[in-house]
Every structure is written in structure tokens, then in C-alpha cells.
ZADO-1210 file (C-alpha; in nm, 4 decimals, padded with zeros to 6 digits):
<atoms>
<atom x="08.1946" y="11.2312" z="-18.7294" code="UNK" pos="1"/>
<atom x="07.9844" y="11.0158" z="-18.9611" code="UNK" pos="2"/>
<atom x="08.0840" y="10.6841" z="-19.1272" code="UNK" pos="3"/>
<atom x="07.9070" y="10.4492" z="-19.3676" code="UNK" pos="4"/>
<atom x="07.9909" y="10.0772" z="-19.3779" code="UNK" pos="5"/>
<atom x="07.9209" y="09.8472" z="-19.6740" code="UNK" pos="6"/>
<atom x="07.9480" y="09.4913" z="-19.5426" code="UNK" pos="7"/>
<atom x="07.8068" y="09.1899" z="-19.7280" code="UNK" pos="8"/>
<atom x="07.9839" y="08.9159" z="-19.5341" code="UNK" pos="9"/>
<atom x="07.8048" y="08.6189" z="-19.3818" code="UNK" pos="10"/>
<atom x="07.9203" y="08.4761" z="-19.0484" code="UNK" pos="11"/>
<atom x="08.2793" y="08.4386" z="-18.9355" code="UNK" pos="12"/>
<atom x="08.5835" y="08.6120" z="-18.7913" code="UNK" pos="13"/>
<atom x="08.5598" y="08.9181" z="-19.0180" code="UNK" pos="14"/>
<atom x="08.2006" y="08.9697" z="-18.9115" code="UNK" pos="15"/>
<atom x="08.2903" y="08.9429" z="-18.5419" code="UNK" pos="16"/>
<atom x="08.5547" y="09.2103" z="-18.5834" code="UNK" pos="17"/>
<atom x="08.3062" y="09.4256" z="-18.7751" code="UNK" pos="18"/>
<atom x="08.0665" y="09.4145" z="-18.4796" code="UNK" pos="19"/>
<atom x="08.3520" y="09.4950" z="-18.2395" code="UNK" pos="20"/>
<atom x="08.4631" y="09.7951" z="-18.4457" code="UNK" pos="21"/>
<atom x="08.1113" y="09.9339" z="-18.4865" code="UNK" pos="22"/>
<atom x="08.0671" y="09.9127" z="-18.1097" code="UNK" pos="23"/>
<atom x="08.4073" y="10.0665" z="-18.0403" code="UNK" pos="24"/>
<atom x="08.3459" y="10.3574" z="-18.2763" code="UNK" pos="25"/>
<atom x="08.0015" y="10.4147" z="-18.1245" code="UNK" pos="26"/>
<atom x="08.1675" y="10.4532" z="-17.7839" code="UNK" pos="27"/>
<atom x="08.3641" y="10.7413" z="-17.9391" code="UNK" pos="28"/>
<atom x="08.0446" y="10.9094" z="-18.0575" code="UNK" pos="29"/>
<atom x="08.0825" y="10.8156" z="-18.4258" code="UNK" pos="30"/>
<atom x="07.7484" y="10.8190" z="-18.6132" code="UNK" pos="31"/>
<atom x="07.7305" y="10.5076" z="-18.8335" code="UNK" pos="32"/>
<atom x="07.5176" y="10.3598" z="-19.1101" code="UNK" pos="33"/>
<atom x="07.5701" y="09.9967" z="-19.2125" code="UNK" pos="34"/>
<atom x="07.4505" y="09.8222" z="-19.5292" code="UNK" pos="35"/>
<atom x="07.4447" y="09.4472" z="-19.4607" code="UNK" pos="36"/>
<atom x="07.2841" y="09.1267" z="-19.5872" code="UNK" pos="37"/>
<atom x="06.9368" y="09.0504" z="-19.4474" code="UNK" pos="38"/>
<atom x="06.8911" y="08.8212" z="-19.1465" code="UNK" pos="39"/>
<atom x="07.2514" y="08.8213" z="-19.0264" code="UNK" pos="40"/>
<atom x="07.2959" y="08.6510" z="-18.6889" code="UNK" pos="41"/>
<atom x="07.5143" y="08.9395" z="-18.5750" code="UNK" pos="42"/>
<atom x="07.2668" y="09.2154" z="-18.6642" code="UNK" pos="43"/>
<atom x="07.1552" y="09.2567" z="-18.2993" code="UNK" pos="44"/>
<atom x="07.5169" y="09.3284" z="-18.2039" code="UNK" pos="45"/>
<atom x="07.5335" y="09.6397" z="-18.4223" code="UNK" pos="46"/>
<atom x="07.1673" y="09.7473" z="-18.4046" code="UNK" pos="47"/>
<atom x="07.2213" y="09.9729" z="-18.0985" code="UNK" pos="48"/>
<atom x="07.5142" y="10.1489" z="-18.2662" code="UNK" pos="49"/>
<atom x="07.4237" y="10.2018" z="-18.6329" code="UNK" pos="50"/>
<atom x="07.1409" y="10.2716" z="-18.8725" code="UNK" pos="51"/>
<atom x="07.0993" y="09.9431" z="-19.0605" code="UNK" pos="52"/>
<atom x="07.0032" y="09.9001" z="-19.4261" code="UNK" pos="53"/>
<atom x="06.9520" y="09.5398" z="-19.5388" code="UNK" pos="54"/>
<atom x="07.0191" y="09.4307" z="-19.8952" code="UNK" pos="55"/>
<atom x="07.1392" y="09.1190" z="-20.0737" code="UNK" pos="56"/>
<atom x="07.3131" y="09.3293" z="-20.3443" code="UNK" pos="57"/>
<atom x="07.3681" y="09.0197" z="-20.5557" code="UNK" pos="58"/>
<atom x="07.3301" y="08.9329" z="-20.9207" code="UNK" pos="59"/>
<atom x="06.9741" y="08.8794" z="-21.0457" code="UNK" pos="60"/>
<atom x="06.8276" y="09.0922" z="-20.7670" code="UNK" pos="61"/>
<atom x="06.6528" y="09.4275" z="-20.7973" code="UNK" pos="62"/>
<atom x="06.8933" y="09.5704" z="-20.5374" code="UNK" pos="63"/>
<atom x="07.1822" y="09.5064" z="-20.7743" code="UNK" pos="64"/>
<atom x="07.0334" y="09.7799" z="-20.9922" code="UNK" pos="65"/>
<atom x="06.8766" y="10.0123" z="-20.7349" code="UNK" pos="66"/>
<atom x="07.1125" y="10.0059" z="-20.4361" code="UNK" pos="67"/>
<atom x="07.4078" y="10.1855" z="-20.6042" code="UNK" pos="68"/>
<atom x="07.1853" y="10.4787" z="-20.6985" code="UNK" pos="69"/>
<atom x="07.0298" y="10.4820" z="-20.3529" code="UNK" pos="70"/>
<atom x="07.3702" y="10.4905" z="-20.1844" code="UNK" pos="71"/>
<atom x="07.5035" y="10.7535" z="-20.4236" code="UNK" pos="72"/>
<atom x="07.2286" y="10.9969" z="-20.3289" code="UNK" pos="73"/>
<atom x="07.2372" y="10.9077" z="-19.9601" code="UNK" pos="74"/>
<atom x="07.6130" y="10.9679" z="-19.9380" code="UNK" pos="75"/>
<atom x="07.5771" y="11.2961" z="-20.1288" code="UNK" pos="76"/>
<atom x="07.2964" y="11.4059" z="-19.8956" code="UNK" pos="77"/>
<atom x="07.4418" y="11.2964" z="-19.5599" code="UNK" pos="78"/>
<atom x="07.8066" y="11.3755" z="-19.6412" code="UNK" pos="79"/>
<atom x="07.9826" y="11.1097" z="-19.4272" code="UNK" pos="80"/>
<atom x="08.3466" y="11.1696" z="-19.3437" code="UNK" pos="81"/>
<atom x="08.4289" y="10.8228" z="-19.4721" code="UNK" pos="82"/>
<atom x="08.2723" y="10.5235" z="-19.6436" code="UNK" pos="83"/>
<atom x="08.4300" y="10.1932" z="-19.5409" code="UNK" pos="84"/>
<atom x="08.3809" y="09.8978" z="-19.7751" code="UNK" pos="85"/>
<atom x="08.4468" y="09.5568" z="-19.6250" code="UNK" pos="86"/>
<atom x="08.6102" y="09.3309" z="-19.8825" code="UNK" pos="87"/>
<atom x="08.5630" y="09.3472" z="-20.2617" code="UNK" pos="88"/>
<atom x="08.1851" y="09.3172" z="-20.2688" code="UNK" pos="89"/>
<atom x="08.1450" y="09.6222" z="-20.0515" code="UNK" pos="90"/>
<atom x="08.3874" y="09.8090" z="-20.2770" code="UNK" pos="91"/>
<atom x="08.1599" y="09.7437" z="-20.5756" code="UNK" pos="92"/>
<atom x="07.8950" y="09.9619" z="-20.4104" code="UNK" pos="93"/>
<atom x="08.1282" y="10.2551" z="-20.3454" code="UNK" pos="94"/>
<atom x="07.9911" y="10.5808" z="-20.4921" code="UNK" pos="95"/>
<atom x="08.2332" y="10.8014" z="-20.6793" code="UNK" pos="96"/>
<atom x="08.1933" y="11.0935" z="-20.4397" code="UNK" pos="97"/>
<atom x="08.4908" y="11.3338" z="-20.4284" code="UNK" pos="98"/>
<atom x="08.3972" y="11.4723" z="-20.0864" code="UNK" pos="99"/>
<atom x="08.4209" y="11.1567" z="-19.8749" code="UNK" pos="100"/>
<atom x="08.7188" y="10.9401" z="-19.7916" code="UNK" pos="101"/>
<atom x="08.6569" y="10.6109" z="-19.9733" code="UNK" pos="102"/>
<atom x="08.8207" y="10.3194" z="-19.7898" code="UNK" pos="103"/>
<atom x="08.8208" y="09.9430" z="-19.8415" code="UNK" pos="104"/>
<atom x="08.9293" y="09.6998" z="-19.5708" code="UNK" pos="105"/>
<atom x="09.1013" y="09.3782" z="-19.6742" code="UNK" pos="106"/>
<atom x="09.1162" y="09.0834" z="-19.4378" code="UNK" pos="107"/>
<atom x="09.2655" y="08.8452" z="-19.6939" code="UNK" pos="108"/>
<atom x="09.5142" y="08.8418" z="-19.9802" code="UNK" pos="109"/>
<atom x="09.3473" y="08.9779" z="-20.2968" code="UNK" pos="110"/>
<atom x="09.3982" y="08.8109" z="-20.6319" code="UNK" pos="111"/>
<atom x="09.3307" y="09.1303" z="-20.8246" code="UNK" pos="112"/>
<atom x="09.2450" y="09.4946" z="-20.7652" code="UNK" pos="113"/>
<atom x="08.9762" y="09.5517" z="-21.0260" code="UNK" pos="114"/>
<atom x="08.7009" y="09.6225" z="-20.7716" code="UNK" pos="115"/>
<atom x="08.8900" y="09.9072" z="-20.6030" code="UNK" pos="116"/>
<atom x="08.8932" y="10.1703" z="-20.8771" code="UNK" pos="117"/>
<atom x="08.6991" y="10.4203" z="-20.6636" code="UNK" pos="118"/>
<atom x="08.8954" y="10.3569" z="-20.3442" code="UNK" pos="119"/>
<atom x="09.1307" y="10.6166" z="-20.1945" code="UNK" pos="120"/>
<atom x="09.2817" y="10.3973" z="-19.9217" code="UNK" pos="121"/>
<atom x="09.3181" y="10.0235" z="-19.8727" code="UNK" pos="122"/>
<atom x="09.3278" y="09.9102" z="-19.5092" code="UNK" pos="123"/>
<atom x="09.5048" y="09.5761" z="-19.4648" code="UNK" pos="124"/>
<atom x="09.4812" y="09.3897" z="-19.1363" code="UNK" pos="125"/>
<atom x="09.8283" y="09.2346" z="-19.1688" code="UNK" pos="126"/>
<atom x="10.1567" y="09.3499" z="-19.3276" code="UNK" pos="127"/>
<atom x="10.1627" y="09.0612" z="-19.5744" code="UNK" pos="128"/>
<atom x="09.8360" y="09.1774" z="-19.7290" code="UNK" pos="129"/>
<atom x="09.9765" y="09.5289" z="-19.7691" code="UNK" pos="130"/>
<atom x="10.2789" y="09.3827" z="-19.9469" code="UNK" pos="131"/>
<atom x="10.0491" y="09.1870" z="-20.1783" code="UNK" pos="132"/>
<atom x="09.8487" y="09.4925" z="-20.2884" code="UNK" pos="133"/>
<atom x="10.1711" y="09.6839" z="-20.3586" code="UNK" pos="134"/>
<atom x="10.2991" y="09.3879" z="-20.5616" code="UNK" pos="135"/>
<atom x="09.9733" y="09.3969" z="-20.7603" code="UNK" pos="136"/>
<atom x="10.0443" y="09.7560" z="-20.8565" code="UNK" pos="137"/>
<atom x="09.8451" y="09.9600" z="-20.6036" code="UNK" pos="138"/>
<atom x="09.9892" y="10.3135" z="-20.5931" code="UNK" pos="139"/>
<atom x="09.7394" y="10.4911" z="-20.3704" code="UNK" pos="140"/>
<atom x="09.7370" y="10.4992" z="-19.9912" code="UNK" pos="141"/>
<atom x="09.7799" y="10.1767" z="-19.7912" code="UNK" pos="142"/>
<atom x="09.7355" y="10.1480" z="-19.4144" code="UNK" pos="143"/>
<atom x="09.8002" y="09.8457" z="-19.1917" code="UNK" pos="144"/>
<atom x="09.5416" y="09.8415" z="-18.9128" code="UNK" pos="145"/>
<atom x="09.4932" y="09.5113" z="-18.7398" code="UNK" pos="146"/>
<atom x="09.1968" y="09.3807" z="-18.5381" code="UNK" pos="147"/>
<atom x="09.0992" y="09.3934" z="-18.1744" code="UNK" pos="148"/>
<atom x="08.8631" y="09.1825" z="-17.9690" code="UNK" pos="149"/>
<atom x="08.6758" y="09.2494" z="-17.6431" code="UNK" pos="150"/>
<atom x="08.8926" y="09.1508" z="-17.3475" code="UNK" pos="151"/>
<atom x="08.6198" y="09.1072" z="-17.0863" code="UNK" pos="152"/>
<atom x="08.6203" y="08.7626" z="-16.9263" code="UNK" pos="153"/>
<atom x="08.2837" y="08.5867" z="-16.9381" code="UNK" pos="154"/>
<atom x="08.1262" y="08.3026" z="-16.7437" code="UNK" pos="155"/>
<atom x="08.1847" y="07.9616" z="-16.9035" code="UNK" pos="156"/>
<atom x="07.9100" y="07.7321" z="-17.0217" code="UNK" pos="157"/>
<atom x="07.8406" y="07.4178" z="-16.8227" code="UNK" pos="158"/>
<atom x="08.0787" y="07.1622" z="-16.9744" code="UNK" pos="159"/>
<atom x="07.8564" y="06.8720" z="-16.8679" code="UNK" pos="160"/>
<atom x="07.5788" y="06.9958" z="-17.0978" code="UNK" pos="161"/>
<atom x="07.8159" y="06.9287" z="-17.3891" code="UNK" pos="162"/>
<atom x="07.9370" y="06.5893" z="-17.2692" code="UNK" pos="163"/>
<atom x="08.2644" y="06.6921" z="-17.1032" code="UNK" pos="164"/>
<atom x="08.3553" y="06.6104" z="-16.7446" code="UNK" pos="165"/>
<atom x="08.5671" y="06.8203" z="-16.5089" code="UNK" pos="166"/>
<atom x="08.8805" y="06.6170" z="-16.5833" code="UNK" pos="167"/>
<atom x="08.8409" y="06.6070" z="-16.9616" code="UNK" pos="168"/>
<atom x="09.0684" y="06.8205" z="-17.1792" code="UNK" pos="169"/>
<atom x="08.8414" y="07.0394" z="-17.3913" code="UNK" pos="170"/>
<atom x="08.9781" y="07.2065" z="-17.7051" code="UNK" pos="171"/>
<atom x="08.7579" y="07.4670" z="-17.8734" code="UNK" pos="172"/>
<atom x="08.7798" y="07.5939" z="-18.2301" code="UNK" pos="173"/>
<atom x="08.5579" y="07.7888" z="-18.4665" code="UNK" pos="174"/>
<atom x="08.5088" y="07.9019" z="-18.8239" code="UNK" pos="175"/>
<atom x="08.3393" y="07.8276" z="-19.1515" code="UNK" pos="176"/>
<atom x="08.3509" y="07.4617" z="-19.2499" code="UNK" pos="177"/>
<atom x="08.5750" y="07.4970" z="-19.5533" code="UNK" pos="178"/>
<atom x="08.8938" y="07.3016" z="-19.6320" code="UNK" pos="179"/>
<atom x="09.1407" y="07.5752" z="-19.5407" code="UNK" pos="180"/>
<atom x="09.0209" y="07.5883" z="-19.1782" code="UNK" pos="181"/>
<atom x="09.1716" y="07.2456" z="-19.1090" code="UNK" pos="182"/>
<atom x="08.8972" y="07.1005" z="-18.8899" code="UNK" pos="183"/>
<atom x="08.9646" y="06.7540" z="-19.0335" code="UNK" pos="184"/>
<atom x="09.3172" y="06.7747" z="-18.8867" code="UNK" pos="185"/>
<atom x="09.1753" y="06.8501" z="-18.5412" code="UNK" pos="186"/>
<atom x="08.9288" y="06.5603" z="-18.5586" code="UNK" pos="187"/>
<atom x="09.2171" y="06.3282" z="-18.6412" code="UNK" pos="188"/>
<atom x="09.4180" y="06.4795" z="-18.3549" code="UNK" pos="189"/>
<atom x="09.1264" y="06.4067" z="-18.1205" code="UNK" pos="190"/>
<atom x="09.1403" y="06.0435" z="-18.2323" code="UNK" pos="191"/>
<atom x="09.5068" y="06.0367" z="-18.1205" code="UNK" pos="192"/>
<atom x="09.4280" y="06.2052" z="-17.7861" code="UNK" pos="193"/>
<atom x="09.1863" y="05.9915" z="-17.5800" code="UNK" pos="194"/>
<atom x="09.1378" y="06.2517" z="-17.3056" code="UNK" pos="195"/>
<atom x="09.0457" y="06.5268" z="-17.5538" code="UNK" pos="196"/>
<atom x="08.7018" y="06.6660" z="-17.6282" code="UNK" pos="197"/>
<atom x="08.6755" y="06.8892" z="-17.9366" code="UNK" pos="198"/>
<atom x="08.4120" y="07.1639" z="-17.9594" code="UNK" pos="199"/>
<atom x="08.3688" y="07.3027" z="-18.3106" code="UNK" pos="200"/>
<atom x="08.1647" y="07.6216" z="-18.3523" code="UNK" pos="201"/>
<atom x="08.0479" y="07.7136" z="-18.7004" code="UNK" pos="202"/>
<atom x="07.8921" y="07.5548" z="-19.0062" code="UNK" pos="203"/>
<atom x="07.9450" y="07.5302" z="-19.3795" code="UNK" pos="204"/>
<atom x="07.9840" y="07.3122" z="-19.6836" code="UNK" pos="205"/>
<atom x="08.1898" y="07.0411" z="-19.5108" code="UNK" pos="206"/>
<atom x="07.9510" y="06.9839" z="-19.2196" code="UNK" pos="207"/>
<atom x="07.8299" y="06.6394" z="-19.3268" code="UNK" pos="208"/>
<atom x="08.1801" y="06.5305" z="-19.4261" code="UNK" pos="209"/>
<atom x="08.3311" y="06.6357" z="-19.0921" code="UNK" pos="210"/>
<atom x="08.0574" y="06.4641" z="-18.8929" code="UNK" pos="211"/>
<atom x="08.1093" y="06.1462" z="-19.0953" code="UNK" pos="212"/>
<atom x="08.4843" y="06.1696" z="-19.0290" code="UNK" pos="213"/>
<atom x="08.4260" y="06.1965" z="-18.6524" code="UNK" pos="214"/>
<atom x="08.2047" y="05.8874" z="-18.6642" code="UNK" pos="215"/>
<atom x="08.4550" y="05.6960" z="-18.8776" code="UNK" pos="216"/>
<atom x="08.7391" y="05.7798" z="-18.6367" code="UNK" pos="217"/>
<atom x="08.5279" y="05.6643" z="-18.3422" code="UNK" pos="218"/>
<atom x="08.5263" y="06.0039" z="-18.1701" code="UNK" pos="219"/>
<atom x="08.1693" y="06.1202" z="-18.2343" code="UNK" pos="220"/>
<atom x="08.1066" y="06.1119" z="-17.8572" code="UNK" pos="221"/>
<atom x="08.4033" y="06.3498" z="-17.8008" code="UNK" pos="222"/>
<atom x="08.3566" y="06.5869" z="-18.0963" code="UNK" pos="223"/>
<atom x="08.0683" y="06.8297" z="-18.0608" code="UNK" pos="224"/>
<atom x="07.9422" y="07.0413" z="-18.3518" code="UNK" pos="225"/>
<atom x="07.7911" y="07.3454" z="-18.1819" code="UNK" pos="226"/>
<atom x="07.6752" y="07.5442" z="-18.4863" code="UNK" pos="227"/>
<atom x="07.7070" y="07.9198" z="-18.5179" code="UNK" pos="228"/>
<atom x="07.7054" y="08.0893" z="-18.1798" code="UNK" pos="229"/>
<atom x="07.6097" y="08.4533" z="-18.1373" code="UNK" pos="230"/>
<atom x="07.8640" y="08.4685" z="-17.8550" code="UNK" pos="231"/>
<atom x="08.1459" y="08.2147" z="-17.8714" code="UNK" pos="232"/>
<atom x="08.3235" y="08.3405" z="-17.5616" code="UNK" pos="233"/>
<atom x="08.1431" y="08.1244" z="-17.2999" code="UNK" pos="234"/>
<atom x="08.2443" y="07.8117" z="-17.4917" code="UNK" pos="235"/>
<atom x="08.6052" y="07.9257" z="-17.5212" code="UNK" pos="236"/>
<atom x="08.6026" y="08.0177" z="-17.1512" code="UNK" pos="237"/>
<atom x="08.4902" y="07.6637" z="-17.0641" code="UNK" pos="238"/>
<atom x="08.7675" y="07.4997" z="-17.2675" code="UNK" pos="239"/>
<atom x="09.1236" y="07.4154" z="-17.1678" code="UNK" pos="240"/>
<atom x="09.2810" y="07.5283" z="-17.4955" code="UNK" pos="241"/>
<atom x="09.1967" y="07.6793" z="-17.8314" code="UNK" pos="242"/>
<atom x="09.3128" y="07.5444" z="-18.1690" code="UNK" pos="243"/>
<atom x="09.3501" y="07.7123" z="-18.5081" code="UNK" pos="244"/>
<atom x="09.4451" y="07.4599" z="-18.7761" code="UNK" pos="245"/>
<atom x="09.4131" y="07.6783" z="-19.0860" code="UNK" pos="246"/>
<atom x="09.6277" y="07.6191" z="-19.3923" code="UNK" pos="247"/>
<atom x="09.5703" y="07.9838" z="-19.4884" code="UNK" pos="248"/>
<atom x="09.4900" y="08.2505" z="-19.2273" code="UNK" pos="249"/>
<atom x="09.5601" y="08.6174" z="-19.3068" code="UNK" pos="250"/>
<atom x="09.5351" y="08.7166" z="-18.9394" code="UNK" pos="251"/>
<atom x="09.3456" y="08.4826" z="-18.7056" code="UNK" pos="252"/>
<atom x="09.1034" y="08.6948" z="-18.5055" code="UNK" pos="253"/>
<atom x="08.9713" y="08.3851" z="-18.3294" code="UNK" pos="254"/>
<atom x="09.3080" y="08.3409" z="-18.1588" code="UNK" pos="255"/>
<atom x="09.2789" y="08.6920" z="-18.0158" code="UNK" pos="256"/>
<atom x="08.9388" y="08.5955" z="-17.8765" code="UNK" pos="257"/>
<atom x="09.0902" y="08.2895" z="-17.7093" code="UNK" pos="258"/>
<atom x="09.3680" y="08.4993" z="-17.5560" code="UNK" pos="259"/>
<atom x="09.1045" y="08.7375" z="-17.4235" code="UNK" pos="260"/>
<atom x="08.9555" y="08.4468" z="-17.2275" code="UNK" pos="261"/>
<atom x="09.2975" y="08.3503" z="-17.0946" code="UNK" pos="262"/>
<atom x="09.3323" y="08.0274" z="-17.2939" code="UNK" pos="263"/>
<atom x="09.6490" y="07.8785" z="-17.4454" code="UNK" pos="264"/>
<atom x="09.6427" y="07.8669" z="-17.8255" code="UNK" pos="265"/>
<atom x="09.7788" y="07.5970" z="-18.0559" code="UNK" pos="266"/>
<atom x="09.8094" y="07.7212" z="-18.4156" code="UNK" pos="267"/>
<atom x="09.9548" y="07.6343" z="-18.7497" code="UNK" pos="268"/>
<atom x="10.2371" y="07.8421" z="-18.8913" code="UNK" pos="269"/>
<atom x="10.0080" y="08.0065" z="-19.1472" code="UNK" pos="270"/>
<atom x="10.0592" y="08.3667" z="-19.2590" code="UNK" pos="271"/>
<atom x="09.8844" y="08.5722" z="-18.9921" code="UNK" pos="272"/>
<atom x="09.9764" y="08.3621" z="-18.6880" code="UNK" pos="273"/>
<atom x="10.3402" y="08.3537" z="-18.8020" code="UNK" pos="274"/>
<atom x="10.3355" y="08.7341" z="-18.7970" code="UNK" pos="275"/>
<atom x="10.1963" y="08.7965" z="-18.4486" code="UNK" pos="276"/>
<atom x="10.2583" y="08.4728" z="-18.2537" code="UNK" pos="277"/>
<atom x="10.5845" y="08.3480" z="-18.1059" code="UNK" pos="278"/>
<atom x="10.6207" y="07.9738" z="-18.0591" code="UNK" pos="279"/>
<atom x="10.6655" y="07.8651" z="-17.6955" code="UNK" pos="280"/>
<atom x="10.5985" y="08.2222" z="-17.5785" code="UNK" pos="281"/>
<atom x="10.2343" y="08.3081" z="-17.6494" code="UNK" pos="282"/>
<atom x="10.1331" y="07.9972" z="-17.8481" code="UNK" pos="283"/>
<atom x="10.2385" y="07.6501" z="-17.9461" code="UNK" pos="284"/>
<atom x="10.2859" y="07.6378" z="-18.3218" code="UNK" pos="285"/>
<atom x="10.2821" y="07.3343" z="-18.5511" code="UNK" pos="286"/>
<atom x="10.3198" y="07.2819" z="-18.9224" code="UNK" pos="287"/>
<atom x="10.0169" y="07.3046" z="-19.1514" code="UNK" pos="288"/>
<atom x="09.8349" y="06.9719" z="-19.1737" code="UNK" pos="289"/>
<atom x="10.0422" y="06.8136" z="-18.8944" code="UNK" pos="290"/>
<atom x="09.7933" y="06.5955" z="-18.7078" code="UNK" pos="291"/>
<atom x="10.0600" y="06.4417" z="-18.4846" code="UNK" pos="292"/>
<atom x="10.1974" y="06.7893" z="-18.4111" code="UNK" pos="293"/>
<atom x="09.8605" y="06.9054" z="-18.2813" code="UNK" pos="294"/>
<atom x="09.8170" y="06.5874" z="-18.0758" code="UNK" pos="295"/>
<atom x="10.1639" y="06.6359" z="-17.9243" code="UNK" pos="296"/>
<atom x="10.0889" y="07.0006" z="-17.8405" code="UNK" pos="297"/>
<atom x="09.7655" y="06.9002" z="-17.6658" code="UNK" pos="298"/>
<atom x="09.9547" y="06.6293" z="-17.4742" code="UNK" pos="299"/>
<atom x="10.2168" y="06.8818" z="-17.3617" code="UNK" pos="300"/>
<atom x="09.9539" y="07.1276" z="-17.2397" code="UNK" pos="301"/>
<atom x="09.8044" y="06.8538" z="-17.0255" code="UNK" pos="302"/>
<atom x="10.1245" y="06.7002" z="-16.8906" code="UNK" pos="303"/>
<atom x="10.3964" y="06.9679" z="-16.8648" code="UNK" pos="304"/>
<atom x="10.3708" y="07.1553" z="-16.5366" code="UNK" pos="305"/>
<atom x="10.2973" y="07.5243" z="-16.5852" code="UNK" pos="306"/>
<atom x="10.3082" y="07.5165" z="-16.9669" code="UNK" pos="307"/>
<atom x="09.9388" y="07.5941" z="-17.0262" code="UNK" pos="308"/>
<atom x="09.9479" y="07.8807" z="-16.7769" code="UNK" pos="309"/>
<atom x="10.2678" y="08.0261" z="-16.9249" code="UNK" pos="310"/>
<atom x="10.1444" y="08.0122" z="-17.2847" code="UNK" pos="311"/>
<atom x="09.8085" y="08.1619" z="-17.1865" code="UNK" pos="312"/>
<atom x="09.9781" y="08.4460" z="-16.9956" code="UNK" pos="313"/>
<atom x="10.1995" y="08.5164" z="-17.2955" code="UNK" pos="314"/>
<atom x="09.8932" y="08.5397" z="-17.5172" code="UNK" pos="315"/>
<atom x="09.7247" y="08.7852" z="-17.2833" code="UNK" pos="316"/>
<atom x="10.0390" y="08.9996" z="-17.2819" code="UNK" pos="317"/>
<atom x="10.0574" y="09.0052" z="-17.6642" code="UNK" pos="318"/>
<atom x="09.6877" y="09.0882" z="-17.6876" code="UNK" pos="319"/>
<atom x="09.7255" y="09.3788" z="-17.4453" code="UNK" pos="320"/>
<atom x="10.0381" y="09.5204" z="-17.6071" code="UNK" pos="321"/>
<atom x="09.9434" y="09.4920" z="-17.9754" code="UNK" pos="322"/>
<atom x="09.5674" y="09.4539" z="-18.0154" code="UNK" pos="323"/>
<atom x="09.3934" y="09.6951" z="-17.7777" code="UNK" pos="324"/>
<atom x="09.0560" y="09.8446" z="-17.8690" code="UNK" pos="325"/>
<atom x="09.1665" y="10.2007" z="-17.7959" code="UNK" pos="326"/>
<atom x="09.4717" y="10.1796" z="-18.0209" code="UNK" pos="327"/>
<atom x="09.2836" y="10.0276" z="-18.3158" code="UNK" pos="328"/>
<atom x="08.9886" y="10.2686" z="-18.2905" code="UNK" pos="329"/>
<atom x="09.2329" y="10.5609" z="-18.2726" code="UNK" pos="330"/>
<atom x="09.3935" y="10.4473" z="-18.5981" code="UNK" pos="331"/>
<atom x="09.0588" y="10.4197" z="-18.7766" code="UNK" pos="332"/>
<atom x="08.9412" y="10.7601" z="-18.6549" code="UNK" pos="333"/>
<atom x="09.2648" y="10.9254" z="-18.7718" code="UNK" pos="334"/>
<atom x="09.2159" y="10.7602" z="-19.1093" code="UNK" pos="335"/>
<atom x="08.8534" y="10.8772" z="-19.1364" code="UNK" pos="336"/>
<atom x="08.9712" y="11.2331" z="-19.0687" code="UNK" pos="337"/>
<atom x="09.2120" y="11.2349" z="-19.3626" code="UNK" pos="338"/>
<atom x="09.1047" y="11.4173" z="-19.6745" code="UNK" pos="339"/>
<atom x="09.0461" y="11.1938" z="-19.9822" code="UNK" pos="340"/>
</atoms>
């Protein structure tokens, strides 16, 4: 079986799942070609498993004109079973080839469907996204296939290197520094929780603002900005809990990664987490923007006997039952086999 991927994302949860899926499909013997942006940090993760073509494919670039023709002829020549476009930009590159299954994966709620004219099937990683595309008038095939994450436990980083002692309560989090990720809420929660150290992995437009906030709140010695990490797992493994403070989160792949390392998760009641998490069973859930709610959840994890262990065990159970690599790869392979 042969599959092409068109993926022009940058760095974040969608990209981590992309690397996981490429690796999982390679284990099944799937031949893959991936068109990606140049100089992606995660390129080495897929390099052993796929032929890589690098292109910006953006306005005012020569590739904007040449890449569609190049892909049209390459797809016609190599005859892949499926072409999988990741998000709307990838869908723009989709050749109108009647002999391959043309698929677009959506990891967020679309505002419109104008980029998907050539698509046979939309894959949505949560039921709410599937409902949205139907509400927008999509009449072709829709599949709900969620994400998976590697479940191998890894060795933790040395907490002391990042300013945390053995008795400190370390909360990790990650994502692009944009308003909807809610990192400002977590910094304020750290200010209310003297024993808490906050490790933030990622970068983005709010970096300077968030660092200034940490200084203003007097917690710059307990809030560490760790930048983008090629492998976030050792940092999560070294933490006591993981937090996801998003005001909008279609799924929340980072929470799956925290469960894989056996960590209790504290999350907002945003769309995705409200679908697959159960409060007090596999996570502690708080309202969006509720600084005091996060601080209280962190206090409970530290002070209530057995709570952290119980919530972490519940997360591992949910991960195993609903988000296994074998089950998700099976669903994608069955989809690739369908005739367009």
C-alpha cells in the first residue's frame, strides 16, 4: 500500500500526531511520501519512514505555482492508494485524480468547506468536528478517527537542572503560545500555589507577554519556558501533573501524552476534553479561565491521599481502551483501502 501526505503545519500537537501516524503506518509496511515545510523540527522523526519533499507552498513563492503540477504528475505516475491532506492548506494541493482516495484530516472545527472540493472523505478527530462539517453542508463521506500517542515510558529529565527540587510540585504543559492555550491562567495559578513549579514547552506570539506576566506575578523563578522540545516526554515524566488550560481544544493530544507517562491531568472543560475525559475519574476538570479552579486542583493533587495516583491510573485506562496505536492505524488502513 502507498500513501501520500500533504502536511504544511508548523510545530504542535497535530504535528506530533502526524509523526506518530507515519511511524505506525510504516510498521505496517505502508510506503509513504510526505510533502512538508522546510526545516521542521520533527522532520527527523519521519525521515526513516517516508520519502520527504520540502516546500513552503505559500503565496508569493515559486512553489505555489509549480508544486501542484509536480504533485499531479507524481500522483498519476506512482498511483498511491490514498492522498491524505492535513488541514485546509494540504487540501489546496490535492490533485483531481479519479484513481486515488482523496482524504483530508481535520483536527479543528472548520469555518467553511471551500478548500475541500476535491476531497472524497473528511476524517475528523472528534465527533463534534464531524457534526460541524455536516452542519456546513458536507454530503460526502465523513469518518471519525481519533489520535493515538506512543505509550512507552521514558526516563525523566533531571528536575534540578530546571530549578525544581525533589519536594517541589512540578506541573508541565505545552503548546503554541497563543491566547486560546490559556498559559496565562496557569501562570496566575502558579502565583496562588507557592509549592508549584510550572514548565511550559513551546513558543509563539505571546512569549514575551507570558514571560513579563511571570515576572510581574513574582514567579519567574518557578516558571520555566523550555522552548520547543523534539521529545516532550522526559519533561512530562519528570513532572507531578500535567495541565491543559485551553479555551478551545478540539481533542487535546497532549493530554494523551501525559497519560502515557502515567501523570494526572488537570484540564478545562473545552470541547475535546469534555468528550473523552471524565471528571474525578481520569482527570480533574475546571471551567475555562478559572485560575482558582486550577490552583485548587493542584492543591488537591498534593494533599489528598491517593488522588494523584487514582486520576493517573484512570487516564492510563482510558488511553489503553480508546486510543491505542493498533486500533487507530487499523482504521486508517481500512479507509485507505476504500475506493474513491
